[in-house]
C-alpha positions as CSV (number, residue, x, y, z in Angstrom):
1,M,33.7,1.0,-21.4
2,E,31.7,-1.8,-19.9
3,L,29.4,-0.8,-17.0
4,P,30.2,-2.2,-13.5
5,L,27.8,-5.0,-12.3
6,R,26.1,-2.6,-9.9
7,A,25.3,-0.1,-12.6
8,K,24.0,-2.8,-14.9
9,A,21.7,-4.1,-12.2
10,S,20.5,-0.6,-11.4
11,N,19.7,0.1,-15.1
12,A,17.9,-3.3,-15.3
13,A,15.8,-2.5,-12.3
14,L,14.8,0.9,-13.7
15,A,13.9,-0.7,-17.1
16,K,11.9,-3.6,-15.4
17,A,9.9,-1.3,-13.2
18,R,9.0,0.9,-16.1
19,A,8.1,-2.0,-18.3
20,L,5.8,-3.5,-15.6
21,Y,4.1,-0.1,-15.2
22,G,3.6,0.0,-19.0
23,R,1.4,-3.1,-18.7
24,R,-1.0,-1.4,-16.2
25,L,-4.7,-1.5,-16.6
26,T,-6.2,1.0,-18.9
27,A,-9.3,3.2,-18.4
28,A,-11.2,0.9,-20.8
29,D,-10.2,-2.1,-18.6
30,Y,-11.6,-0.4,-15.5
31,R,-14.8,0.6,-17.3
32,R,-15.3,-3.0,-18.5
33,L,-14.8,-4.3,-15.0
34,A,-17.0,-1.8,-13.3
35,A,-19.8,-2.6,-15.7
36,C,-20.0,-6.2,-14.5
37,R,-23.2,-7.0,-12.5
38,T,-22.3,-10.4,-11.0
39,M,-19.3,-11.9,-9.3
40,P,-18.9,-14.7,-12.0
41,Q,-19.0,-12.1,-14.7
42,L,-16.4,-10.0,-13.0
43,A,-14.2,-13.1,-12.3
44,A,-14.3,-13.9,-16.0
45,E,-13.2,-10.4,-16.9
46,L,-10.4,-10.4,-14.3
47,K,-9.1,-13.7,-15.6
48,A,-8.9,-12.3,-19.1
49,L,-6.4,-9.5,-17.9
50,P,-2.9,-10.6,-18.9
51,M,-1.3,-9.2,-15.7
52,Y,-3.7,-11.2,-13.4
53,A,-4.4,-14.3,-15.5
54,G,-1.7,-16.3,-13.7
55,A,-2.8,-15.3,-10.2
56,L,-6.4,-16.2,-11.0
57,E,-5.8,-19.4,-13.0
58,T,-7.3,-21.6,-10.3
59,V,-10.5,-19.5,-10.1
60,N,-13.7,-21.2,-11.6
61,A,-15.5,-18.1,-12.8
62,P,-19.1,-19.4,-12.4
63,L,-18.4,-20.3,-8.8
64,A,-16.1,-17.3,-7.9
65,R,-16.4,-15.8,-4.5
66,R,-15.5,-12.3,-3.4
67,A,-13.1,-13.4,-0.7
68,Q,-11.3,-15.7,-3.1
69,L,-10.8,-13.0,-5.7
70,E,-9.6,-10.5,-3.1
71,A,-7.1,-12.9,-1.6
72,L,-5.6,-14.0,-4.9
73,L,-5.4,-10.4,-6.3
74,S,-3.7,-9.3,-3.1
75,Q,-1.0,-11.8,-3.9
76,A,-0.8,-11.1,-7.6
77,I,1.9,-8.5,-7.2
78,F,4.3,-10.9,-5.5
79,D,5.5,-12.2,-8.8
80,R,6.4,-8.6,-9.8
81,Y,8.2,-8.2,-6.5
82,D,10.2,-11.3,-7.3
83,S,11.5,-10.0,-10.6
84,L,12.2,-6.5,-9.2
85,C,14.0,-7.8,-6.1
86,R,16.3,-10.0,-8.2
87,Y,17.8,-6.8,-9.7
88,E,17.6,-5.0,-6.3
89,L,19.7,-7.7,-4.6
90,S,22.2,-7.5,-7.4
91,S,22.5,-3.7,-7.0
92,G,23.0,-3.9,-3.3
93,E,20.1,-1.6,-2.3
94,K,18.3,-1.8,1.0
95,V,14.7,-1.8,-0.3
96,F,14.5,-5.6,-0.3
97,H,14.4,-6.0,3.5
98,Y,11.6,-3.5,3.7
99,I,9.6,-5.2,1.0
100,I,9.8,-8.5,2.8
101,I,8.7,-7.0,6.1
102,S,5.8,-5.3,4.3
103,C,4.7,-8.6,2.7
104,E,4.9,-10.4,6.0
105,V,2.8,-7.8,7.8
106,Q,0.3,-7.9,5.0
107,E,0.0,-11.7,5.3
108,I,-0.5,-11.7,9.0
109,L,-3.1,-9.0,8.7
110,S,-4.9,-11.0,6.0
111,C,-4.9,-14.1,8.2
112,L,-6.5,-12.2,11.0
113,R,-9.1,-10.6,8.8
114,C,-10.2,-14.0,7.6
115,L,-10.2,-15.3,11.2
116,D,-12.2,-12.4,12.6
117,A,-14.7,-12.9,9.7
118,G,-15.2,-16.5,10.6
119,R,-13.6,-17.7,7.4
120,P,-10.0,-18.9,8.3
121,G,-10.0,-21.1,5.2
122,D,-10.2,-18.1,3.0
123,Y,-6.7,-16.9,4.0
124,L,-4.3,-18.9,1.8
125,Y,-5.6,-20.2,-1.5
126,K,-2.0,-20.6,-2.8
127,L,1.5,-19.8,-1.7
128,P,3.4,-17.6,-4.2
129,D,7.0,-18.5,-4.9
130,F,8.2,-15.1,-3.7
131,L,6.7,-15.6,-0.2
132,Q,7.9,-19.2,-0.1
133,Q,11.5,-18.2,-0.9
134,H,11.9,-15.1,1.2
135,C,9.4,-14.9,4.1
136,T,10.5,-15.8,7.6
137,V,6.9,-16.5,8.6
138,D,5.4,-20.0,8.1
139,L,2.3,-19.1,6.1
140,Y,0.9,-22.6,6.2
141,A,1.0,-22.4,10.0
142,L,-1.1,-19.2,9.8
143,T,-3.9,-21.2,8.1
144,K,-4.3,-23.1,11.4
145,V,-4.6,-20.0,13.6
146,A,-7.7,-20.1,15.8
147,D,-6.8,-17.7,18.6
148,A,-4.0,-15.5,20.1
149,A,-2.1,-18.5,21.4
150,S,-2.0,-20.4,18.1
151,L,-1.1,-17.1,16.3
152,L,1.9,-16.6,18.5
153,A,2.9,-20.3,18.1
154,A,2.7,-19.9,14.3
155,L,5.0,-16.9,14.6
156,A,7.5,-18.5,16.9
157,G,11.1,-17.8,15.9
158,T,10.2,-14.6,14.1
159,P,10.3,-11.0,15.3
160,Y,6.5,-11.0,15.2
161,A,6.1,-13.4,18.1
162,A,7.7,-10.9,20.6
163,L,5.9,-7.9,18.8
164,L,2.5,-9.5,19.3
165,A,3.1,-11.1,22.7
166,P,0.7,-8.6,24.4
167,L,-2.1,-10.4,22.5
168,R,-1.9,-13.1,25.1
169,Q,-3.7,-10.8,27.5
170,I,-6.8,-10.5,25.2
171,P,-9.9,-12.2,26.6
172,A,-10.9,-15.3,24.7
173,G,-13.4,-14.7,21.9
174,R,-12.3,-11.2,21.1
175,K,-11.4,-10.2,17.6
176,L,-7.7,-10.1,17.1
177,L,-7.2,-7.7,14.2
178,V,-8.0,-4.5,16.1
179,Y,-5.4,-5.3,18.7
180,A,-2.7,-6.7,16.3
181,E,-2.9,-4.1,13.6
182,P,-1.3,-1.1,15.5
183,Y,1.7,-3.3,16.4
184,L,2.2,-4.6,12.9
185,E,1.7,-1.3,11.1
186,G,4.0,0.3,13.6
187,Y,6.7,-2.3,12.9
188,R,6.3,-1.8,9.1
189,H,6.5,2.0,9.6
190,E,9.7,1.7,11.7
191,A,11.2,-0.4,8.9
192,L,10.3,2.3,6.3
193,V,11.7,5.1,8.4
194,N,14.9,3.1,9.0
195,L,15.2,2.8,5.2
196,A,15.0,6.6,5.0
197,K,17.7,7.1,7.6
198,E,20.1,4.9,5.6
199,G,19.8,7.1,2.6
200,P,21.2,10.5,1.7
201,G,18.4,12.5,3.2
202,P,16.0,15.0,1.4
203,A,16.9,16.3,-2.0
204,S,18.0,19.9,-2.4
205,P,15.4,22.3,-3.7
206,G,15.0,22.1,-7.4
207,K,16.7,18.7,-7.6
208,A,15.0,15.3,-8.4
209,P,13.6,13.7,-5.2
210,S,15.5,11.1,-3.2
211,L,14.3,7.9,-1.6
212,W,13.9,9.9,1.6
213,D,11.4,12.2,-0.1
214,Y,9.2,9.3,-1.2
215,I,9.3,7.9,2.4
216,A,8.5,11.2,3.9
217,L,5.5,11.6,1.5
218,D,4.2,8.1,2.4
219,C,4.6,8.7,6.2
220,D,3.0,12.2,5.9
221,I,-0.1,10.7,4.1
222,E,-0.7,8.3,7.0
223,A,0.1,11.0,9.6
224,L,-2.2,13.7,8.1
225,S,-5.0,11.2,7.5
226,N,-4.7,10.0,11.1
227,A,-4.6,13.5,12.5
228,G,-7.7,14.6,10.5
229,R,-9.6,11.5,11.6
230,L,-8.8,12.1,15.3
231,I,-9.7,15.8,15.2
232,R,-13.0,14.9,13.5
233,L,-13.7,12.5,16.4
234,G,-12.9,15.2,19.0
235,A,-9.8,13.6,20.5
236,D,-7.8,15.6,23.0
237,P,-4.6,17.3,21.8
238,A,-2.3,15.0,23.8
239,T,-3.9,11.9,22.3
240,I,-3.6,13.3,18.8
241,S,0.0,14.3,19.3
242,E,1.0,10.9,20.6
243,A,-0.9,9.0,17.9
244,V,0.4,11.0,14.9
245,R,3.8,9.8,13.9
246,R,6.2,12.6,12.7
247,D,9.5,10.8,12.7
248,C,10.0,11.2,8.9
249,T,8.2,14.2,7.5
250,A,8.5,16.9,4.9
251,L,6.6,19.4,7.0
252,K,8.1,21.8,9.5
253,P,7.5,21.4,13.3
254,A,5.5,24.7,13.3
255,E,3.2,23.4,10.6
256,W,2.5,20.3,12.6
257,E,1.9,22.3,15.7
258,Q,-0.7,24.5,14.0
259,M,-2.5,21.5,12.5
260,L,-2.5,19.4,15.7
261,A,-3.7,22.3,17.8
262,S,-6.8,22.7,15.7
263,H,-10.0,22.6,17.7
264,D,-12.1,21.3,14.9
265,F,-11.7,19.8,11.4
266,P,-12.3,23.1,9.5
267,S,-9.5,24.7,11.5
268,F,-7.3,21.7,10.7
269,Q,-8.1,22.1,7.0
270,A,-7.2,25.7,7.1
271,A,-3.8,24.9,8.6
272,L,-3.3,22.1,6.1
273,R,-4.0,24.5,3.2
274,R,-0.9,26.6,4.2
275,T,1.4,23.6,3.8
276,R,2.9,22.0,0.7
277,Y,0.3,19.3,0.7
278,G,-2.6,21.7,1.0
279,Q,-1.3,23.6,-2.0
280,A,-0.8,20.3,-4.0
281,L,-4.4,19.2,-3.2
282,Q,-6.0,22.3,-4.6
283,G,-6.3,20.7,-8.1
284,Y,-7.9,17.5,-6.9
285,R,-11.5,16.5,-6.3
286,Y,-12.0,14.2,-3.3
287,T,-14.4,13.4,-0.4
288,F,-11.9,12.3,2.2
289,L,-8.5,13.7,2.9
290,K,-6.7,10.4,2.5
291,E,-8.3,9.9,-0.9
292,G,-7.0,13.3,-2.1
293,L,-3.5,12.5,-0.7
294,R,-3.5,9.2,-2.5
295,H,-4.4,10.8,-5.8
296,Y,-1.5,13.2,-5.3
297,Q,0.9,10.4,-4.3
298,Y,-0.2,8.4,-7.4
299,D,0.7,11.3,-9.7
300,W,4.0,11.9,-7.8
301,C,5.0,8.2,-8.2
302,R,4.0,8.1,-11.8
303,K,6.2,11.1,-12.6
304,W,9.3,9.9,-10.8
305,L,8.9,6.4,-12.0
306,R,9.6,7.9,-15.4
307,F,12.2,10.5,-14.6
308,S,14.2,9.4,-11.6
309,T,17.5,7.5,-12.0
310,D,17.5,6.2,-8.4
311,P,16.6,2.4,-8.7
312,A,15.4,2.2,-5.1
313,L,13.1,5.2,-5.5
314,V,11.8,3.9,-8.9
315,M,11.0,0.4,-7.4
316,L,9.1,1.9,-4.5
317,C,7.2,4.2,-6.8
318,Y,6.2,1.2,-9.0
319,I,5.2,-0.9,-5.9
320,R,3.0,1.9,-4.7
321,L,1.4,2.2,-8.2
322,A,0.9,-1.6,-8.4
323,R,-0.6,-1.6,-4.9
324,C,-3.0,1.1,-6.0
325,E,-4.1,-0.9,-8.9
326,V,-4.9,-3.9,-6.7
327,D,-6.8,-1.6,-4.3
328,N,-8.8,-0.3,-7.3
329,L,-9.7,-3.9,-8.1
330,D,-10.7,-4.5,-4.5
331,H,-13.1,-1.5,-4.7
332,I,-14.6,-2.9,-7.9
333,I,-15.1,-6.3,-6.4
334,E,-16.8,-4.7,-3.4
335,G,-18.9,-2.5,-5.6
336,V,-20.1,-5.3,-7.8
337,H,-20.9,-7.3,-4.7
338,Y,-23.1,-4.5,-3.4
339,G,-24.6,-3.6,-6.8
340,M,-23.0,-0.1,-7.1
341,P,-23.6,1.8,-10.4
342,A,-20.5,1.7,-12.6
343,D,-20.1,5.5,-12.7
344,E,-20.2,5.8,-8.9
345,L,-17.7,2.9,-8.7
346,L,-15.3,4.4,-11.2
347,S,-15.3,7.7,-9.2
348,M,-13.7,5.9,-6.3
349,L,-10.7,4.7,-8.2
350,V,-7.2,6.2,-8.1
351,G,-5.2,6.6,-11.3
352,A,-7.9,5.3,-13.6
353,E,-8.3,8.4,-15.7
354,E,-9.2,8.3,-19.3
355,N,-6.2,10.4,-20.3
356,E,-3.1,10.9,-18.1
357,T,-2.7,14.5,-19.3
358,Q,-5.9,15.3,-17.3
359,T,-4.1,14.7,-14.0
360,N,-2.1,17.2,-12.0
361,Q,1.3,16.6,-13.4
362,G,2.1,20.3,-13.1
363,R,1.5,20.2,-9.3
364,V,3.6,17.2,-8.6
365,H,7.0,18.2,-7.1
């Protein structure tokens, strides 16, 4: 019997995501990149990677600059989004809308980082086809942003103009990113939580996870990291409770109450250890809480990319893994820029292990 169109599209999306993940960087690739001592040497090695050659084709390796490499690599995964979203649209899933919002937020933040650094020309080296076809934001207009007023003018006609309207009150000459980022990340978070609400909810114990479970994990990582940071800084309980989003969480209210009532970071850690995340983190070595949680999330996504039959979940797992790879490359670029030893640099990467069996697959639920 011939499969319905939706089932065919779903199967194609699963196969495509897994095939893309199969082309990920290897431990040998990471070692070779981390061993580079100059930016031109690193640029040449990056251009030789099949998954990034197209994104970096305009880079002249002997003249390569850190900002240029970071900007182009950040956009390198848009081509992968394009192929995945073609299947996603066919299968009628809701992930596409969230992906577009996430891309738009990323581009606005990138624009503001370049502006605040005094290098607005570093924002847009090229316009990927995916963004050109799907974004509601005029990215060329963002290249001309010089202040809050011109930013809002560039965003006119999009939801971001109203969202960032409070920036009009910022005194002239102030950096914009620190003011804009909470609004933009809040908007992206809301879109992600809305995606969770449209699904079937959390999976039953012992069953394969649902899309909701992925989203709850992603939200909990941000919430726990934020809570730990604020408690370290000595923020008052009311401020912490208001700042830590708990609108999509796999933790119980009582667990959050215990953690957020902690009077210092060791107390927070003790409360965290009694939760599912504290137990999962026991097998990981890390310096910062968010680092450990990202290692756990990487292993979780790698497992369910392989074994889930939910195309929406598999696509989001792949996108997280691809994003992690680009983050690793950003760490390498920064490390080479500052002359970090290769071993120290490699220890900062997520998912770059020599052998996948060395990771905590047994602890990933």
